[in-house]
N, C-alpha and C positions, 0 to 999 in steps of 0.2 A: 503495497501498500504507502507510495507518495508522502507525503506528506508536504507538500510544498507552502499552502498555508500553514505553517507555523514556523515554518525559518521565521524569523525574530522581525529581517528586513518589512518580511511578505506582511506582520501580523499586526507593529509601529504601525507602516505607508498605511493600511486599512484601520486605527483607531486615528490614528488623524485625516485620513477624505471621509472617517463621517465623521467626528468632530465639527470639524470643515464646513461639512451639507446644513451636519443643526446651526452649528456659526449662522453659519447663508437662511437659510430656511427663517428663523427666531429676527433674523433680522430684516427679513423679505419683510414678515409679518406687525414686526410691530412698524415701519415705515408705513407700511396701506393702513392702518389701522389710525397713527399719527393723521392720512392724508382725506378722509374720511368725514364724515358734520360729523355725526356720531363716535362712542364706543361701544366698540364690535363686543368687547364683553362682558357688557354691562347688560349689552340688547341681548345677548346671545345667553348667558345667566342668568341674572334675575326678570329677565323680562320673556325669557324665551322665547324666542322670535326665531319658531326654528328653519323659514326659506332663507334669512337669516345665514341658521349656520351651515346652511344648504350651498349656502353659494362661501365661506367662507373652506368650508371642506373643498367642495369643486378648486377655490386659488389653491388652496394651501398639498390640494397632490397635485396640479398644474409647477407652483413652484418651486415641490418635492420632483420630479418630474425633470425637470431642466435642470437642478441642481447636478443629481447623477451622471447627468448625460456632462453634463460640465464636469464631471468630477475624470469619468469614466476613460 
């Protein structure tokens, strides 16, 4: 069995890329939250705005796909 993925260089690179992706995703979400006219978190959590939750979920998936493609 080939354990090439477990080598220290490949493992650390994977961790670094994962952290980079999470940070880019978080920054993207914060920027989009700032440019919208209302507080996304308050609308989704406190006011239970399901439609906005679906829009934010789709946006999150889109950002994640773009980050994954850029890192890959």
